[in-house]
N, C-alpha and C positions, 0 to 999 in steps of 0.2 A: 423818157423825162428827166431832166437836170434838176437837182435839189443845189440850195445854197444853202449855205452856215455861217455864221458867226462861230471866231475860237470862243469867245463867251457861251453859246448854246450847245456845243461840242461840250466841252467840260460838266457842263451844268447837266448832260443827259449821260456821259459815259466816264465822267470821273479824270482824276488826274489833275495836275496842277499847270496852273497857266502863268506861262512867262513870256509877256507881252501884252499889248491892247486885245482886248475882250471882243472890239468891236471889228474885228480883222473879216473879212467874209471869203467863203472859200467853197468851189462848186464841184473839185473834184481833185482824188488824190493823185499824184504825178511821183516820180522817181525824181530822188534827189539831183540827179544832173540836168533831167528836161522839164521839172519842173517854173512856173510861171508864178505874178505876184497873186493870182486871184486863184491859186491852188495850194494843196496841203502835200508834203512827202513825208517821211518815214525812214527812219535809219534803225534795225534790228539787228543787222548783221556789222559786225568790226569792218568785213572788206571791204565795202564800202563809207568807208570816215573820211577816207581824203575827199570824197566831193560834196562832203560838210561845208569846209570853207568856204567853198564855190556857189554855193546854191542860192538860187532866185524866188526861193518857192517864198510865198507869203506865211507859211508857217510850216514847222516840222515835228512829228513823235517822234520822241528816243526816249531813253533812260536816263535818269537825276545823274548819272555818272558824266553825261555826256554833255551836260547842261552849260559849261561856260565853255566850250567849243563851236556852240551852236551861232550866227552871227544873223539869225533873225527871230521870231516869235518863235514858241516851243509847248509842246504840250509834253508833261512831264507824268512817265508812266512806270512801272517796271518790267511790263510785258508791253513791247511798241507793236511786234507784232499780231501778239490778239487785239493791239487797241485799232491797227489801221485796219483788221480784218472787218470789225462791228461797225468802227466808221465807213469804209467800204459799200456794205452792207446798207446803211442807213443814207447812202448819200447814190444808191446805185437801184431802186427798188426795183423789183419785178410788177411790170405793167399786168392790171387784170384777168385773168382768162374770161370770157367773153361764159355767162353759166347759160346750163342748156344742151341739147344734145343735136349734132349737125343733122343740118337733111339725108344728108350720104352716109353718116354712121348709120348702121344695124345693132341694135340693141337688144337683145333679149329678156333682159330684168327688169324689176324698176328700181328706179334709183333717185337719189334726193335731186328737190328743183336746184341746192345749189353746186351739182356736179356740172362740168365742164368735160363735154366728147368731142373730139376735133372728127374734120371728114374724111371718110373712110375705115373709121375703127371700129370695130367690130367687138362686143360683149355677147359672149353665153348666157346661159340658161344657169339660174342657180346664183349668178355673181351678187356680192357685196358691193357697195363703193361708197365711203363714209361722203362726211358733208365736204362741202368745197374741193373735193378732188377735181385733178384734172388729167382727164386721160387723150393724149394727144392722137394727132391724123395718124392712120395706120396704126395704131395700136390693134393688137388681140389678147383679149382677155378668155383663157379657157372656160370650161363649166366648172362650176361649185367653189373657185375660187374668192379671194375678200383683198380689196384695197383701202387700206386704212384712211381715216378723213385728213385731208392738206396735205395727203401725197399728191406728187407731179410727176406722170410718165410723159416723157416726151415722144416724139415722134416715133412711130416704126420699135415700139416694144412689143416683144412677144412673150405674155405668160400662158406656160399650159395650164391645165387644167389642173384643179385642187390646188393651187398654190395660195400660200398667204401674205400679204404685204402689211408691215404697219402704219402707222401714222405716219404722214410729214415727212415720209419716203421722199426720194431725188431720183428718177432711174433715166440714165439718158438714153440717146436714139442707140439704136442695136442690138439694147440689151434682151438676152434670152434667158428665163427664169423656169426651170423645171423640165428641160430637154430629157430626154432618158440618158441615166449614167453607162458609161461603157463597160457592159457589163455583157460576160459572152462564157459558156460551158467550152472545153473543147472537146470533142465528139473522136470515136476510135477510128475513123476515118481523115482526122488532122480538119476537118472543119467544123466552124461553130457555132453551137447553138443560143442564143440570143435568152438571157435572163427578163424575165418581166421586170420594169421598173416600175413599182404599184406604189414607193413613199410619196412624198411632197417637198416643196422646199418651204417653211415658214423663215421670214425675215422678220426682223424686229422693228421698232419704232427707229425714226429718227434715221435714218440707215440711206446710204446715198450710192449707187453701185453707179458705174463711168462707161460711154460709149464702148457696146460692140466684150462687154461682159459677159460670160456666159457661166450658169448656174444651174448645175444637173440634180434631178430630184433623185431618193435617195432611192437604195432597194427594195428595201420594206418598211423601212421607218425616214422622215425627213429629212432631209440635208437643210441646217440649221444657222443661218446669220444673224447673233442678237443685236439686243439694241443699240446703236451708235457707231456701229461700225462703219468704214470710209472705204469704198470700193473706186481702185482707180479703172484707167481703162484698158479693154486688152486684156481682161486676167482669165482664168478656167480655173472654175472650182466643180472637183469631180461628184461622186456621188457619195452619201452621207457622212460631208464634211461637216467642220463644225468650227464656226468660227465665231471667240468673245467679243463680249461686249467693248466696246470703243475700238476695236484692233485697228489698224489703220493698214491697208495694204497698195503697192502702188504696184504700176502700170507693169503688165507681161510675166507676169506672177502664175507659176502652175503649182496647183493645189492635189494633190493627187487621192482618192478614194479612203475614206474611214481615219482621215485625218481630224484630231482635233487640236484646234492653237486657240491659248488663255485669251484672258483680258489685257487688255494693253499693251500688244504687241504692234510692232511695225513688223511690218515686209519691207523688205526695197526692192527695186524694180529691178526683174527678169529673176527674181531668186525662185528656187524652182526645191519641192519638197515632195520626196514618197511617201505612198500612203500607209496608213495603218502605223503612225505616229502619234506624240502628244507630245504637245510645245509645253511649255508653262508658260502663267501669268506676266508680263513686264517684261519677255522676249523680244533683242529688239534684231532682226537677219537685217546683215547689210544686202546690198545690190550686189545681183549674179551670184548669190552662196547656194552651194550645192545643199538641204539638209536632208543626210542620209540615216538618222537614226535621233530618236528621242530626246528633247531636251527638256532638264528639269529642273534646271535653275532660271532665274531672271538674270539679263545679263548680255552683251551682244556679243552676237558670233559673227564672225567673218569666216567665209573655204572659198575663195577666190584668189587667183594669181595676180598681183600687178602687172601692167601693160609692161611692156618693153619691145624694146626691137625685135623684126624677125628673128632677125639672126643668131640673137642673146639668147630668146627664147629658142631654137632650137639646139644653140650648144647648152642650154641647161639641162631642157628635157632627153640630151641625148646623156648626159651625165644623171640623169635620172635613172633611165633606163638599166642604168649597171649598180642602183642602189643596194641590192641584195649581195650582189658578188660583193660589194666593197665590204657590207655588213658581213657577211662569212667572213672576209678577210683580217678587220680589224679585230674578230672573234679570237681569230685565230693569233693576231699578235699579240691581243694580250693573254691568252693562253701560255706563251712563249715567254712572255714575259714575266708571267708569274711563277714560271718553273726556276727561269732564273734566278730572281731573288730567293727564289729558295734553297737554290743552289750554294750562293753567297752567304746564307743563315746557315748552313753545315759546314 
């Protein structure tokens, strides 16, 4: 469904300062270099400022500092990216899901009439699902689990038994919540004895989980994802992990068991965090960083080597292998210099 809005309507609802005609109508958002007269663009990153002078957009969302450089109508706001996000949601409303249970779904629990259950879905016994929730085609929800009101599970999501999903969750296809954690005890003969994973997974309100992400159940207590956390695609969260409120985790991050991550953190793509660590609130881990110890203070942490030519990398790594020997030589030279200084003074 396409929505057409005037700039006056947009500012009346979302705020901001309008510079230009209020009756200019826009139907969608586009990039500065591609937008046409019936589209609105935005400028949040100064990297793209060069495209502002030649834009053909009907209007641009930008900060007040950029207003004099804008050749077309504009909406001024201190947070252009957030404004863009809110406008994009308004211009692109999700189509309503059909209420009721598809004839090909298998449902073993009583559900509110407002719930939508897609074809081929299975909902086990003693499952609680809140009003207006959407359970997509092929989803599997194990016995004793609960899904909060207004949550949306896309196709082929698997929720194991005794897991809790809060309100307004968005869970994308291929997500697996509540599979066994990787827990084994080694026996005398070298073989592995499986440790029962009897905890669950508890996910708060307003959490979004990207496609093919997996969240393991706890060994004895729950794995916990707190309110407002945002998880990207293809993330592995091991048993007994706790992720704090509003923390955002980018794709391909791996978090080992029993790690506690604070609130308002960000973890860059492909960051790896070993188990049994504690990470403070407001910690920002750069992409590709390996976190091998707890982090007690807020801040940005980076532990990756910058990309370089392979031959240069080999040369530098060869030197790195000799660092211990070089340190020994430096200590020996320092000791020798100290002895020479003492000799002069005597």
